DRENDO-1510 file (C-alpha; in Angstrom, 1 decimal, always signed):
<recs>
REC; n; res; u; v; w
REC; 1; UNK; +0.0; +0.0; +0.0 .
REC; 2; UNK; +1.7; +3.2; -1.3 .
REC; 3; UNK; +1.0; +6.1; +1.1 .
REC; 4; UNK; +2.8; +8.7; -1.0 .
REC; 5; UNK; -0.5; +10.1; -2.5 .
REC; 6; UNK; -2.7; +9.7; +0.6 .
REC; 7; UNK; -4.0; +13.2; +1.0 .
REC; 8; UNK; -5.6; +12.4; +4.4 .
REC; 9; UNK; -2.1; +12.2; +5.9 .
REC; 10; UNK; -1.5; +15.9; +5.1 .
REC; 11; UNK; -3.8; +17.3; +7.7 .
REC; 12; UNK; -3.4; +17.7; +11.5 .
REC; 13; UNK; -5.3; +15.1; +13.5 .
REC; 14; UNK; -6.3; +12.8; +10.6 .
REC; 15; UNK; -5.3; +9.3; +9.8 .
REC; 16; UNK; -6.1; +7.2; +6.8 .
REC; 17; UNK; -7.9; +4.2; +8.3 .
REC; 18; UNK; -7.3; +1.9; +5.3 .
REC; 19; UNK; -4.6; -0.1; +7.0 .
REC; 20; UNK; -6.8; -0.6; +10.1 .
REC; 21; UNK; -10.0; -1.5; +8.3 .
REC; 22; UNK; -8.1; -3.8; +5.9 .
REC; 23; UNK; -6.0; -5.7; +8.5 .
REC; 24; UNK; -8.2; -5.7; +11.6 .
REC; 25; UNK; -11.4; -7.8; +12.1 .
REC; 26; UNK; -13.7; -5.5; +10.0 .
REC; 27; UNK; -13.6; -7.6; +6.9 .
REC; 28; UNK; -13.9; -10.8; +8.8 .
REC; 29; UNK; -17.0; -9.6; +10.7 .
REC; 30; UNK; -18.6; -7.4; +8.0 .
REC; 31; UNK; -17.8; -8.8; +4.5 .
REC; 32; UNK; -19.9; -7.4; +1.6 .
REC; 33; UNK; -22.3; -9.7; -0.2 .
REC; 34; UNK; -20.3; -9.3; -3.4 .
REC; 35; UNK; -17.1; -10.3; -1.7 .
REC; 36; UNK; -18.7; -13.4; -0.1 .
REC; 37; UNK; -20.2; -14.4; -3.5 .
REC; 38; UNK; -16.9; -14.0; -5.3 .
REC; 39; UNK; -15.1; -16.2; -2.7 .
REC; 40; UNK; -17.8; -18.9; -3.0 .
REC; 41; UNK; -17.3; -19.0; -6.8 .
REC; 42; UNK; -13.5; -19.4; -6.3 .
REC; 43; UNK; -14.0; -22.1; -3.7 .
REC; 44; UNK; -16.2; -24.1; -6.0 .
REC; 45; UNK; -13.3; -24.3; -8.5 .
REC; 46; UNK; -10.9; -25.8; -5.9 .
REC; 47; UNK; -11.2; -29.6; -5.9 .
REC; 48; UNK; -8.8; -29.8; -2.9 .
REC; 49; UNK; -11.5; -28.5; -0.5 .
REC; 50; UNK; -13.3; -31.4; +1.2 .
REC; 51; UNK; -16.7; -31.5; +2.9 .
REC; 52; UNK; -15.2; -33.4; +5.9 .
REC; 53; UNK; -12.3; -31.0; +6.6 .
REC; 54; UNK; -12.1; -27.3; +7.5 .
REC; 55; UNK; -11.8; -24.8; +4.7 .
REC; 56; UNK; -8.6; -22.7; +4.0 .
REC; 57; UNK; -7.8; -19.3; +5.5 .
REC; 58; UNK; -5.6; -17.5; +2.9 .
REC; 59; UNK; -3.2; -15.0; +4.5 .
REC; 60; UNK; -2.7; -12.0; +2.3 .
REC; 61; UNK; +0.3; -9.8; +3.5 .
REC; 62; UNK; -0.2; -6.0; +3.5 .
REC; 63; UNK; +2.9; -3.8; +3.7 .
REC; 64; UNK; +2.8; +0.0; +4.0 .
REC; 65; UNK; +5.3; +1.8; +1.8 .
REC; 66; UNK; +6.5; +5.3; +2.6 .
REC; 67; UNK; +8.5; +6.3; -0.5 .
REC; 68; UNK; +9.7; +9.7; +0.5 .
REC; 69; UNK; +9.5; +10.4; +4.2 .
REC; 70; UNK; +10.1; +14.1; +4.0 .
REC; 71; UNK; +7.0; +14.9; +2.0 .
REC; 72; UNK; +4.4; +12.4; +3.1 .
REC; 73; UNK; +3.0; +14.7; +5.7 .
REC; 74; UNK; +3.2; +18.4; +6.4 .
REC; 75; UNK; +3.9; +17.4; +9.9 .
REC; 76; UNK; +6.9; +15.3; +8.8 .
REC; 77; UNK; +7.7; +11.7; +9.3 .
REC; 78; UNK; +7.1; +11.9; +13.0 .
REC; 79; UNK; +3.4; +12.3; +12.5 .
REC; 80; UNK; +3.2; +9.4; +10.0 .
REC; 81; UNK; +5.2; +7.1; +12.3 .
REC; 82; UNK; +3.0; +7.9; +15.3 .
REC; 83; UNK; -0.1; +7.2; +13.2 .
REC; 84; UNK; +1.1; +3.9; +12.0 .
REC; 85; UNK; +2.1; +2.9; +15.6 .
REC; 86; UNK; -1.5; +3.8; +16.6 .
REC; 87; UNK; -2.9; +1.7; +13.7 .
REC; 88; UNK; -0.8; -1.3; +14.7 .
REC; 89; UNK; -1.9; -1.2; +18.3 .
REC; 90; UNK; -5.6; -0.9; +17.2 .
REC; 91; UNK; -5.2; -3.9; +14.9 .
REC; 92; UNK; -3.6; -6.0; +17.7 .
REC; 93; UNK; -6.3; -5.1; +20.3 .
REC; 94; UNK; -9.2; -5.8; +17.9 .
REC; 95; UNK; -7.8; -9.3; +16.9 .
REC; 96; UNK; -7.1; -10.2; +20.6 .
REC; 97; UNK; -10.7; -9.3; +21.5 .
REC; 98; UNK; -12.1; -11.2; +18.5 .
REC; 99; UNK; -10.1; -14.4; +19.1 .
REC; 100; UNK; -11.2; -14.5; +22.7 .
REC; 101; UNK; -14.9; -14.1; +21.7 .
REC; 102; UNK; -17.4; -16.6; +20.5 .
REC; 103; UNK; -17.3; -15.4; +16.8 .
REC; 104; UNK; -13.8; -16.8; +16.3 .
REC; 105; UNK; -14.2; -20.1; +14.5 .
REC; 106; UNK; -12.5; -22.2; +11.8 .
REC; 107; UNK; -13.3; -21.8; +8.2 .
REC; 108; UNK; -16.4; -23.7; +7.1 .
REC; 109; UNK; -15.7; -26.9; +5.0 .
REC; 110; UNK; -15.4; -26.3; +1.3 .
REC; 111; UNK; -15.0; -22.6; +1.8 .
REC; 112; UNK; -12.1; -20.1; +1.4 .
REC; 113; UNK; -11.5; -17.2; +3.7 .
REC; 114; UNK; -9.0; -14.3; +3.2 .
REC; 115; UNK; -7.3; -12.6; +6.1 .
REC; 116; UNK; -5.2; -9.5; +5.4 .
REC; 117; UNK; -2.2; -9.5; +7.7 .
REC; 118; UNK; +0.0; -6.6; +8.4 .
REC; 119; UNK; +3.7; -6.9; +7.5 .
REC; 120; UNK; +6.3; -4.4; +8.8 .
REC; 121; UNK; +6.4; -1.2; +6.8 .
REC; 122; UNK; +8.9; +0.0; +4.3 .
REC; 123; UNK; +10.5; +3.4; +5.0 .
REC; 124; UNK; +12.7; +5.4; +2.6 .
REC; 125; UNK; +14.8; +8.3; +3.6 .
REC; 126; UNK; +16.7; +8.4; +0.3 .
REC; 127; UNK; +15.9; +12.1; -0.3 .
REC; 128; UNK; +16.3; +13.3; +3.2 .
REC; 129; UNK; +19.3; +14.8; +4.9 .
REC; 130; UNK; +20.0; +13.5; +8.4 .
REC; 131; UNK; +18.8; +16.1; +10.8 .
REC; 132; UNK; +18.6; +16.1; +14.6 .
REC; 133; UNK; +14.8; +15.7; +14.4 .
REC; 134; UNK; +15.1; +12.7; +12.1 .
REC; 135; UNK; +17.7; +11.0; +14.2 .
REC; 136; UNK; +15.6; +11.5; +17.3 .
REC; 137; UNK; +12.5; +10.1; +15.6 .
REC; 138; UNK; +14.3; +7.0; +14.3 .
REC; 139; UNK; +15.9; +6.4; +17.6 .
REC; 140; UNK; +12.6; +6.7; +19.4 .
REC; 141; UNK; +10.8; +4.3; +17.1 .
REC; 142; UNK; +13.6; +1.7; +17.1 .
REC; 143; UNK; +13.5; +1.7; +20.9 .
REC; 144; UNK; +9.7; +1.5; +20.9 .
REC; 145; UNK; +10.1; -1.8; +18.9 .
REC; 146; UNK; +8.5; -0.6; +15.7 .
REC; 147; UNK; +9.3; -3.1; +13.0 .
REC; 148; UNK; +10.2; -2.5; +9.3 .
REC; 149; UNK; +10.5; -4.8; +6.3 .
REC; 150; UNK; +13.0; -2.4; +4.7 .
REC; 151; UNK; +14.7; +0.8; +5.6 .
REC; 152; UNK; +16.8; +2.9; +3.2 .
REC; 153; UNK; +18.9; +5.9; +4.2 .
REC; 154; UNK; +20.9; +8.6; +2.4 .
REC; 155; UNK; +24.0; +8.9; +4.7 .
REC; 156; UNK; +24.3; +12.7; +4.3 .
REC; 157; UNK; +24.1; +15.2; +7.1 .
REC; 158; UNK; +22.1; +18.4; +6.9 .
REC; 159; UNK; +24.6; +21.1; +5.6 .
REC; 160; UNK; +23.2; +23.5; +8.2 .
REC; 161; UNK; +25.0; +21.4; +10.9 .
REC; 162; UNK; +28.5; +22.2; +9.6 .
REC; 163; UNK; +28.8; +25.2; +11.8 .
REC; 164; UNK; +27.8; +23.2; +14.9 .
REC; 165; UNK; +30.3; +20.3; +15.0 .
REC; 166; UNK; +29.1; +19.0; +18.4 .
REC; 167; UNK; +25.5; +18.8; +17.3 .
REC; 168; UNK; +26.6; +17.3; +13.9 .
REC; 169; UNK; +28.5; +14.5; +15.7 .
REC; 170; UNK; +25.7; +13.7; +18.2 .
REC; 171; UNK; +23.1; +13.7; +15.4 .
REC; 172; UNK; +25.1; +11.3; +13.2 .
REC; 173; UNK; +25.9; +9.0; +16.2 .
REC; 174; UNK; +22.3; +8.9; +17.2 .
REC; 175; UNK; +21.1; +7.9; +13.7 .
REC; 176; UNK; +23.8; +5.2; +13.3 .
REC; 177; UNK; +23.2; +3.8; +16.8 .
REC; 178; UNK; +19.5; +3.6; +16.0 .
REC; 179; UNK; +19.7; +2.0; +12.6 .
REC; 180; UNK; +22.4; -0.4; +13.8 .
REC; 181; UNK; +21.2; -0.8; +17.4 .
REC; 182; UNK; +23.0; -3.6; +19.4 .
REC; 183; UNK; +19.8; -4.8; +21.0 .
REC; 184; UNK; +17.9; -7.7; +19.4 .
REC; 185; UNK; +14.3; -7.1; +20.1 .
REC; 186; UNK; +11.5; -9.7; +20.1 .
REC; 187; UNK; +8.6; -9.4; +17.6 .
REC; 188; UNK; +6.3; -10.8; +20.3 .
REC; 189; UNK; +6.8; -7.4; +22.2 .
REC; 190; UNK; +6.0; -5.3; +19.1 .
REC; 191; UNK; +2.9; -3.1; +18.7 .
REC; 192; UNK; +1.1; -5.8; +16.7 .
REC; 193; UNK; +1.5; -9.4; +15.5 .
REC; 194; UNK; +3.3; -9.0; +12.2 .
REC; 195; UNK; +3.2; -11.5; +9.4 .
REC; 196; UNK; +6.9; -12.2; +9.2 .
REC; 197; UNK; +7.4; -15.4; +7.2 .
REC; 198; UNK; +10.9; -15.7; +5.9 .
REC; 199; UNK; +11.3; -15.8; +2.1 .
REC; 200; UNK; +13.8; -18.6; +1.3 .
REC; 201; UNK; +15.3; -16.4; -1.5 .
REC; 202; UNK; +16.3; -13.8; +1.1 .
REC; 203; UNK; +19.4; -15.8; +2.1 .
REC; 204; UNK; +18.9; -15.0; +5.8 .
REC; 205; UNK; +18.0; -17.3; +8.7 .
REC; 206; UNK; +15.7; -14.9; +10.5 .
REC; 207; UNK; +13.9; -11.6; +10.2 .
REC; 208; UNK; +15.1; -8.8; +12.5 .
REC; 209; UNK; +13.6; -5.4; +13.5 .
REC; 210; UNK; +14.6; -3.4; +10.5 .
REC; 211; UNK; +14.3; -6.1; +7.9 .
REC; 212; UNK; +16.8; -5.2; +5.2 .
REC; 213; UNK; +18.8; -2.0; +5.4 .
REC; 214; UNK; +20.2; +0.0; +2.5 .
REC; 215; UNK; +22.6; +2.9; +2.8 .
REC; 216; UNK; +23.5; +5.4; +0.1 .
REC; 217; UNK; +27.1; +6.3; +1.1 .
REC; 218; UNK; +27.9; +9.4; -0.8 .
REC; 219; UNK; +31.3; +10.7; -1.7 .
REC; 220; UNK; +30.7; +13.6; +0.8 .
REC; 221; UNK; +31.1; +11.3; +3.7 .
REC; 222; UNK; +34.1; +12.3; +5.9 .
REC; 223; UNK; +36.5; +9.6; +7.3 .
REC; 224; UNK; +35.0; +10.3; +10.8 .
REC; 225; UNK; +31.5; +9.5; +9.4 .
REC; 226; UNK; +32.7; +6.2; +7.9 .
REC; 227; UNK; +34.3; +5.4; +11.3 .
REC; 228; UNK; +31.0; +6.1; +13.1 .
REC; 229; UNK; +29.0; +4.1; +10.6 .
REC; 230; UNK; +31.2; +1.0; +10.5 .
REC; 231; UNK; +31.7; +0.9; +14.3 .
REC; 232; UNK; +28.0; +0.8; +14.7 .
REC; 233; UNK; +27.5; -1.9; +12.0 .
REC; 234; UNK; +30.1; -4.1; +13.8 .
REC; 235; UNK; +27.7; -4.6; +16.7 .
REC; 236; UNK; +24.3; -4.3; +14.9 .
REC; 237; UNK; +21.4; -6.6; +15.8 .
REC; 238; UNK; +18.7; -4.9; +13.9 .
REC; 239; UNK; +19.2; -6.4; +10.4 .
REC; 240; UNK; +20.6; -9.5; +8.8 .
REC; 241; UNK; +20.6; -8.1; +5.3 .
REC; 242; UNK; +22.6; -4.9; +4.4 .
REC; 243; UNK; +23.4; -3.2; +1.1 .
REC; 244; UNK; +25.8; -0.3; +0.7 .
REC; 245; UNK; +26.1; +2.0; -2.3 .
REC; 246; UNK; +29.8; +2.9; -2.1 .
REC; 247; UNK; +30.4; +6.2; -3.9 .
REC; 248; UNK; +33.8; +6.9; -2.5 .
REC; 249; UNK; +36.6; +8.0; -4.8 .
REC; 250; UNK; +40.3; +7.3; -4.8 .
REC; 251; UNK; +41.2; +10.9; -4.1 .
REC; 252; UNK; +38.9; +10.9; -1.1 .
REC; 253; UNK; +40.3; +8.5; +1.5 .
REC; 254; UNK; +39.1; +5.3; -0.2 .
REC; 255; UNK; +41.8; +3.3; +1.7 .
REC; 256; UNK; +40.3; +4.5; +5.0 .
REC; 257; UNK; +36.8; +3.5; +3.8 .
REC; 258; UNK; +37.9; +0.0; +3.0 .
REC; 259; UNK; +39.8; -0.5; +6.3 .
REC; 260; UNK; +36.7; +0.5; +8.3 .
REC; 261; UNK; +34.5; -1.7; +6.1 .
REC; 262; UNK; +36.8; -4.6; +6.8 .
REC; 263; UNK; +36.4; -4.0; +10.6 .
REC; 264; UNK; +32.6; -3.3; +10.5 .
REC; 265; UNK; +31.6; -6.2; +8.4 .
REC; 266; UNK; +34.2; -9.0; +8.3 .
REC; 267; UNK; +36.4; -8.7; +11.5 .
REC; 268; UNK; +36.2; -11.2; +14.4 .
REC; 269; UNK; +34.5; -8.6; +16.5 .
REC; 270; UNK; +31.9; -8.0; +13.8 .
REC; 271; UNK; +31.2; -11.7; +13.3 .
REC; 272; UNK; +30.9; -12.2; +17.1 .
REC; 273; UNK; +28.5; -9.3; +17.6 .
REC; 274; UNK; +26.8; -8.4; +14.3 .
REC; 275; UNK; +23.7; -10.2; +12.9 .
REC; 276; UNK; +24.4; -9.4; +9.3 .
REC; 277; UNK; +24.4; -12.6; +7.1 .
REC; 278; UNK; +23.8; -11.1; +3.6 .
REC; 279; UNK; +25.8; -8.1; +2.2 .
REC; 280; UNK; +25.8; -6.2; -1.1 .
REC; 281; UNK; +28.3; -3.7; -2.3 .
REC; 282; UNK; +26.7; -1.6; -5.0 .
REC; 283; UNK; +28.2; +0.8; -7.5 .
REC; 284; UNK; +31.7; +0.6; -6.1 .
REC; 285; UNK; +33.6; +3.7; -7.2 .
REC; 286; UNK; +37.0; +2.6; -5.9 .
REC; 287; UNK; +38.4; -0.8; -5.1 .
REC; 288; UNK; +42.1; -0.5; -6.0 .
REC; 289; UNK; +44.8; -2.9; -5.1 .
REC; 290; UNK; +45.9; -0.4; -2.4 .
REC; 291; UNK; +42.4; -0.3; -1.0 .
REC; 292; UNK; +42.1; -4.0; -0.8 .
REC; 293; UNK; +45.6; -4.6; +0.6 .
REC; 294; UNK; +44.7; -2.2; +3.5 .
REC; 295; UNK; +41.4; -4.1; +3.8 .
REC; 296; UNK; +43.1; -7.5; +4.0 .
REC; 297; UNK; +45.7; -6.1; +6.5 .
REC; 298; UNK; +42.9; -5.3; +9.0 .
REC; 299; UNK; +41.4; -8.8; +8.7 .
REC; 300; UNK; +44.7; -10.6; +9.0 .
REC; 301; UNK; +45.9; -8.7; +12.0 .
REC; 302; UNK; +45.9; -10.2; +15.5 .
REC; 303; UNK; +45.0; -6.8; +16.8 .
REC; 304; UNK; +42.8; -5.2; +14.2 .
REC; 305; UNK; +41.8; -2.2; +16.2 .
REC; 306; UNK; +45.4; -1.1; +16.5 .
REC; 307; UNK; +46.0; -1.8; +12.8 .
REC; 308; UNK; +42.9; +0.2; +11.9 .
REC; 309; UNK; +43.9; +3.2; +14.0 .
REC; 310; UNK; +47.6; +3.1; +13.6 .
REC; 311; UNK; +48.2; +2.7; +17.4 .
REC; 312; UNK; +51.0; +1.0; +19.2 .
REC; 313; UNK; +50.6; -2.5; +20.7 .
REC; 314; UNK; +48.9; -2.3; +24.2 .
REC; 315; UNK; +50.1; -3.9; +27.3 .
REC; 316; UNK; +46.6; -5.3; +28.0 .
REC; 317; UNK; +44.5; -7.4; +25.6 .
REC; 318; UNK; +41.6; -5.8; +23.8 .
REC; 319; UNK; +38.2; -6.2; +25.5 .
REC; 320; UNK; +34.6; -5.1; +25.5 .
REC; 321; UNK; +33.1; -2.8; +28.1 .
REC; 322; UNK; +30.1; -0.7; +28.9 .
REC; 323; UNK; +30.6; +3.0; +29.1 .
REC; 324; UNK; +28.5; +4.5; +31.9 .
REC; 325; UNK; +26.0; +7.2; +31.2 .
REC; 326; UNK; +27.1; +10.9; +31.0 .
REC; 327; UNK; +30.8; +9.8; +30.7 .
REC; 328; UNK; +33.0; +12.3; +28.9 .
REC; 329; UNK; +34.1; +11.1; +25.5 .
REC; 330; UNK; +37.0; +12.6; +23.5 .
REC; 331; UNK; +36.2; +12.0; +19.8 .
REC; 332; UNK; +38.4; +14.3; +17.7 .
REC; 333; UNK; +42.0; +15.2; +18.3 .
REC; 334; UNK; +44.0; +18.2; +17.0 .
REC; 335; UNK; +47.7; +18.6; +16.7 .
REC; 336; UNK; +48.0; +19.4; +20.4 .
REC; 337; UNK; +46.2; +16.1; +21.1 .
REC; 338; UNK; +43.3; +18.0; +22.5 .
REC; 339; UNK; +39.7; +17.1; +21.8 .
REC; 340; UNK; +36.2; +18.4; +22.4 .
REC; 341; UNK; +34.1; +16.2; +24.7 .
REC; 342; UNK; +30.7; +14.6; +24.2 .
REC; 343; UNK; +28.5; +12.6; +26.5 .
REC; 344; UNK; +25.3; +10.6; +26.2 .
REC; 345; UNK; +22.5; +10.1; +28.8 .
REC; 346; UNK; +22.5; +6.3; +28.4 .
REC; 347; UNK; +25.2; +3.7; +28.9 .
REC; 348; UNK; +26.9; +2.5; +25.7 .
REC; 349; UNK; +27.5; -1.2; +25.3 .
REC; 350; UNK; +30.2; -3.0; +23.4 .
REC; 351; UNK; +32.8; -0.3; +23.7 .
REC; 352; UNK; +36.1; -1.9; +22.5 .
REC; 353; UNK; +39.3; -1.1; +24.4 .
REC; 354; UNK; +42.7; -1.3; +22.6 .
REC; 355; UNK; +46.3; -0.1; +22.7 .
REC; 356; UNK; +45.9; +0.1; +26.5 .
REC; 357; UNK; +49.0; +0.5; +28.7 .
REC; 358; UNK; +46.9; -0.3; +31.8 .
REC; 359; UNK; +47.8; +2.9; +33.6 .
REC; 360; UNK; +46.7; +6.0; +31.7 .
REC; 361; UNK; +43.6; +7.9; +32.9 .
REC; 362; UNK; +42.3; +8.0; +29.3 .
REC; 363; UNK; +41.9; +4.8; +27.3 .
REC; 364; UNK; +41.7; +4.3; +23.5 .
REC; 365; UNK; +38.4; +2.8; +22.5 .
REC; 366; UNK; +36.1; +2.2; +19.6 .
REC; 367; UNK; +32.6; +3.5; +20.5 .
REC; 368; UNK; +29.8; +2.2; +18.4 .
REC; 369; UNK; +28.4; +5.0; +16.2 .
REC; 370; UNK; +31.3; +7.3; +17.0 .
REC; 371; UNK; +34.4; +5.4; +16.0 .
REC; 372; UNK; +37.8; +5.9; +17.6 .
REC; 373; UNK; +37.6; +7.8; +20.9 .
REC; 374; UNK; +39.1; +8.1; +24.3 .
REC; 375; UNK; +37.3; +7.6; +27.6 .
REC; 376; UNK; +38.3; +7.6; +31.2 .
REC; 377; UNK; +39.2; +4.2; +32.6 .
REC; 378; UNK; +37.0; +4.6; +35.7 .
REC; 379; UNK; +33.9; +5.1; +33.4 .
REC; 380; UNK; +34.3; +1.6; +31.9 .
REC; 381; UNK; +32.6; -1.5; +33.2 .
REC; 382; UNK; +34.1; -4.7; +31.8 .
REC; 383; UNK; +31.7; -6.9; +29.9 .
REC; 384; UNK; +31.7; -10.6; +30.5 .
REC; 385; UNK; +28.8; -11.2; +28.2 .
REC; 386; UNK; +29.1; -13.8; +25.5 .
REC; 387; UNK; +28.2; -12.8; +21.9 .
REC; 388; UNK; +24.5; -12.8; +21.3 .
REC; 389; UNK; +23.3; -16.2; +19.9 .
REC; 390; UNK; +26.9; -17.1; +19.1 .
REC; 391; UNK; +28.9; -15.9; +16.0 .
REC; 392; UNK; +27.0; -15.1; +12.8 .
REC; 393; UNK; +28.6; -16.1; +9.5 .
REC; 394; UNK; +28.4; -13.7; +6.6 .
REC; 395; UNK; +27.3; -16.2; +4.0 .
REC; 396; UNK; +26.0; -14.1; +1.1 .
REC; 397; UNK; +27.9; -11.4; -0.8 .
REC; 398; UNK; +27.1; -9.4; -3.9 .
REC; 399; UNK; +29.7; -7.1; -5.6 .
REC; 400; UNK; +28.7; -4.6; -8.3 .
REC; 401; UNK; +31.0; -1.9; -9.7 .
REC; 402; UNK; +30.0; +1.5; -10.9 .
REC; 403; UNK; +30.0; +2.1; -14.6 .
REC; 404; UNK; +33.5; +3.0; -15.6 .
REC; 405; UNK; +35.7; +3.0; -18.7 .
REC; 406; UNK; +38.6; +1.4; -16.8 .
REC; 407; UNK; +37.3; -0.7; -13.9 .
REC; 408; UNK; +40.0; -2.1; -11.7 .
REC; 409; UNK; +39.4; -5.8; -11.3 .
REC; 410; UNK; +43.0; -6.7; -10.2 .
REC; 411; UNK; +42.0; -6.3; -6.6 .
REC; 412; UNK; +39.1; -8.7; -6.6 .
REC; 413; UNK; +41.1; -11.9; -6.1 .
REC; 414; UNK; +42.8; -10.4; -3.1 .
REC; 415; UNK; +39.4; -9.3; -1.7 .
REC; 416; UNK; +37.8; -12.7; -2.2 .
REC; 417; UNK; +40.8; -14.5; -0.7 .
REC; 418; UNK; +40.3; -12.4; +2.4 .
REC; 419; UNK; +36.6; -12.9; +2.9 .
REC; 420; UNK; +35.6; -16.0; +0.8 .
REC; 421; UNK; +35.9; -18.8; +3.3 .
REC; 422; UNK; +32.5; -18.2; +4.9 .
REC; 423; UNK; +30.6; -17.5; +1.6 .
REC; 424; UNK; +27.9; -19.8; +0.4 .
REC; 425; UNK; +26.3; -17.4; -2.1 .
REC; 426; UNK; +28.3; -14.9; -4.3 .
REC; 427; UNK; +27.1; -12.5; -7.0 .
REC; 428; UNK; +29.6; -10.7; -9.2 .
REC; 429; UNK; +28.5; -7.8; -11.4 .
REC; 430; UNK; +31.3; -8.6; -14.0 .
REC; 431; UNK; +32.9; -11.7; -15.5 .
REC; 432; UNK; +36.3; -10.6; -14.3 .
REC; 433; UNK; +37.8; -13.7; -12.8 .
REC; 434; UNK; +38.2; -17.3; -13.9 .
REC; 435; UNK; +35.6; -19.6; -12.2 .
REC; 436; UNK; +38.3; -21.9; -10.8 .
REC; 437; UNK; +40.0; -18.9; -9.1 .
REC; 438; UNK; +36.7; -17.8; -7.6 .
REC; 439; UNK; +36.0; -21.3; -6.2 .
REC; 440; UNK; +39.6; -21.5; -4.9 .
REC; 441; UNK; +39.0; -18.2; -2.9 .
REC; 442; UNK; +35.5; -19.4; -1.8 .
REC; 443; UNK; +35.8; -23.1; -0.9 .
REC; 444; UNK; +32.4; -23.4; +0.6 .
REC; 445; UNK; +30.4; -21.7; -2.2 .
REC; 446; UNK; +27.1; -23.3; -3.1 .
REC; 447; UNK; +25.8; -20.8; -5.7 .
REC; 448; UNK; +27.6; -18.3; -7.9 .
REC; 449; UNK; +25.9; -15.7; -10.1 .
REC; 450; UNK; +27.7; -13.7; -12.8 .
REC; 451; UNK; +25.8; -10.7; -14.1 .
REC; 452; UNK; +27.8; -9.2; -16.9 .
REC; 453; UNK; +26.9; -6.9; -19.8 .
REC; 454; UNK; +27.2; -9.9; -22.2 .
REC; 455; UNK; +26.0; -12.8; -20.1 .
REC; 456; UNK; +24.1; -13.7; -16.9 .
REC; 457; UNK; +24.6; -17.1; -15.4 .
REC; 458; UNK; +24.0; -18.8; -12.2 .
REC; 459; UNK; +26.0; -21.9; -11.1 .
REC; 460; UNK; +24.9; -24.3; -8.5 .
REC; 461; UNK; +27.4; -26.5; -6.6 .
REC; 462; UNK; +25.1; -28.0; -4.0 .
REC; 463; UNK; +25.2; -31.5; -5.3 .
REC; 464; UNK; +29.0; -31.5; -5.3 .
REC; 465; UNK; +29.1; -30.1; -1.7 .
REC; 466; UNK; +26.5; -32.7; -0.5 .
REC; 467; UNK; +28.7; -35.6; -1.3 .
REC; 468; UNK; +32.0; -33.7; -0.5 .
REC; 469; UNK; +33.1; -34.2; -4.1 .
REC; 470; UNK; +35.8; -31.9; -5.6 .
REC; 471; UNK; +34.5; -29.5; -8.2 .
REC; 472; UNK; +35.7; -30.0; -11.8 .
REC; 473; UNK; +37.5; -27.3; -13.7 .
REC; 474; UNK; +34.9; -24.8; -14.9 .
REC; 475; UNK; +36.9; -22.1; -16.7 .
REC; 476; UNK; +35.4; -20.6; -19.8 .
REC; 477; UNK; +35.9; -17.6; -22.1 .
REC; 478; UNK; +33.3; -15.0; -21.1 .
REC; 479; UNK; +34.3; -12.6; -23.8 .
REC; 480; UNK; +33.7; -15.1; -26.7 .
REC; 481; UNK; +30.0; -15.6; -27.0 .
REC; 482; UNK; +30.3; -18.3; -29.7 .
REC; 483; UNK; +32.7; -20.4; -27.7 .
REC; 484; UNK; +30.7; -19.9; -24.5 .
REC; 485; UNK; +27.5; -20.9; -26.3 .
REC; 486; UNK; +29.2; -24.1; -27.5 .
REC; 487; UNK; +30.4; -24.9; -23.9 .
REC; 488; UNK; +26.9; -24.4; -22.5 .
REC; 489; UNK; +25.2; -26.4; -25.2 .
REC; 490; UNK; +27.3; -29.4; -24.4 .
REC; 491; UNK; +25.1; -31.1; -21.8 .
REC; 492; UNK; +28.0; -33.4; -20.8 .
REC; 493; UNK; +30.4; -30.6; -20.0 .
REC; 494; UNK; +31.0; -29.8; -16.3 .
REC; 495; UNK; +30.2; -26.2; -17.0 .
REC; 496; UNK; +26.7; -26.9; -18.3 .
REC; 497; UNK; +25.9; -29.4; -15.5 .
REC; 498; UNK; +26.5; -26.6; -12.9 .
REC; 499; UNK; +24.3; -24.1; -14.7 .
REC; 500; UNK; +21.2; -23.5; -12.6 .
REC; 501; UNK; +17.8; -22.8; -14.1 .
REC; 502; UNK; +16.5; -19.3; -13.2 .
</recs>
């Protein structure tokens, strides 16, 4: 249900009741004669319906879609979110009352019944700058356990904040901490009982609070913003499916981007804390050999935080801690090693200590949604908490490069060698590596998709994996269509046997 053109949402004190009337008990209790007659005609055509068995209740998912959250209402997204929370609570109350009453009964034999069930909404902030009001709103609704099927965000701060660096940093931290919250919330405690069936094609094991998250990472992002974003992603429990449009450029700290992406998505800390299972890099502007070597260095380091920040080896091992509320945080250092101070009213979990000499008053830490900071030793409470639900393997990866006359594919083998061991599903937006080389980098791969300008192919290796049989050589010439066609037409060739029907 697209709410972009719903005029009722533009006036104070009004709410379009379509979601409530569609998904609550109204249609069950008060169906129109025409609706009942139409269902009876359909039921008569279904030979599987038996007179001695209950009929079938068909669940029809309904999802609210907010395509542009800054113009949906004159009151802004806050009004819309509040209205949908109210609608969800109304739907839950009405169904609870109905199911406890005498009118709740199974479907009559040889009949069909349709029940519209509410799925978590889709929210798009792709055309909105991140403002203090928006960050506050998203933070409030995430904490209130509002659920989403999808959330997309343009990672671009309001230009008006440039003159107020403190507010800028707090705003960005609040938004990243909300979108990538470290708390895994239960759907049973949400405003309503959502329809949350997992689509097998989604490549994730469970649905979490924000569903799938997409970030538009513009070339205007500063290194400190990338730090903040990736340090939050490393401990996120709100999503298992993340996509990032990476619009960095080589002349704009792309090496730093890739180092932080390594830590936030693939490091031991991220795999221990983060719930992300499926990842897509979209429209990559820079993935040079220098970028990827820096990326791989973070992953191969025994002390990745020190490698990431260029700090000396500490006397004490790295560890996780909770930072107490209102603790001063140094977050940006000048040439005199001085920093402005921030503080937050709530404790911050999963603060990572590193490069610690065991004596200094101020300790180097990675703070989720802030990045590298310093805090006072006495404000840290050591965490003995094990990782939530155990480590999460990142099993699905998609890589797609931006349109370019001279894309740099030389770095891709280095990249896949660094991250490929856990991958079961891989999608490449270019036929830029030999298949055998890809499989060598990704020894547990079950499915490989190649989406090139000339060819699209999907290879399935499940049968080989099931019997622990080594894969045959699958190399082919992607640039010679005639030769490739002959290889694929040969039904006895190993290549054609691995091609999966789409």
